[in-house]
N, C-alpha and C positions, 0 to 999 in steps of 0.2 A: 780738145780742152780746155775751157778756161777755169781758172780760180781766181775766187773774189774773198782779199778780206775785209770785212765789215768794220771790225773793231773803230771806233774812234781814234784816229790820229793826230796829234801835235799837230798845228798849222805850218810850222815851219819844217816839222818831218821830209829828208831827201832820203829814198832807201838807199843804203847801203851795195853794193853786190855779194856780200856778206849773208845780208837779207833775201836779196834775191835767188841767191843759191841756195841755201838753205828751203827759201816756199818754192824753188825747182823740184828739190828735191821730193817732196810730197805730194808734187804735182803730175811727177813720172811716175812714183808709187803707186795714185789713183789711175794712171790709163794700165799701169802693166797687169796691177791685181785681177781684171777681169780677165786676163790671158789664161792664168795659169788658175784659179781660181773655181772655172770652171771642171775642169779635172783631178782635182784634190782639196783634202780638204782647207778651210782660209786658213788655218795657221800653218799651216805648210806650206799654200802660195805665198802667202804674208814673207815667210821666211827665205823665199827663194826670191822673191822682187827685194828684198832686202840686200841678197848676196849680188845679185845683178845693179842695184845700185850703188853697193860698194866700187865692185870694179871699175863701172864707168866712172866712178868719181877719181881713182887710182888713173886714170886716164889721162882726166885733163892738168889732174895735180904733177901728174911726174912723164905724161909720155910723151915722146918726140920722133919725129921723123926729121932726118936728114936728106939734104935735097943738094944735091951743086956745093957741097963744103958747107951752106949752112944748114940750122940746125932752125927748125921750128915746134912750138910747144902747143896743142889744143889748148885752150879757155873758153870757159862760160863765158859769154858776155851780155850784157842786157842795153837797148839801146832805151830811148826813152818817146815818145809820141813822135816827134819831129824824126824822127832815126840817126842820131845822137848815141855816141855810143857811151857808156856812163863812166865814169874814171876808176879805178881799181882793175882792169880787169887783169892785168901783169903778172898783181898782189895774190889773186885769189889761188892760191894753191892749198887751199887744207879744206876744198870741199867732199872728200870722202869722209874728215867729220863731221863738215856739214849733214853726210848722208845718213849717217847715224840714227837712229829711228825714227824713220818717215813718217809714218803713223800712227805716231805723236802729238797730235794735233792739241794746242790748246784750246778749251773752248769761248775761253773770253777774247780770241781771234775772232771768232764770229768766219771758220772760213767753210765755204761753199766750193763744190764743183761742179761745173754744166759741160755737158756735153751739146754741142753746135748742131745742130741740121745737118745732116748731108744732101747736098743743093744735086 
């Protein structure tokens, strides 16, 4: 699935990890909702999706994997179209806050979602 933000942005705007992470929670919500919505009312499906997103967000914020005496932490990272990782990965520990209300999308952002056809 792809998300397009159609709002006009300043020419010098550079998205931060926080901006992209918040958008990603909305994207994940749109992907997960159909899985639940076909078996239950939409309001309950949305509540379930929000719960799952919150738990995943806490995993990225607070999760740890210990291997050989070293600790590794999962983070949601973004790369640009050259493959370079955007700065700010390690500092993004508030994904659970950004995951709140993933279905509340400001109309002025002109956000659309599209599913790529399966090849």
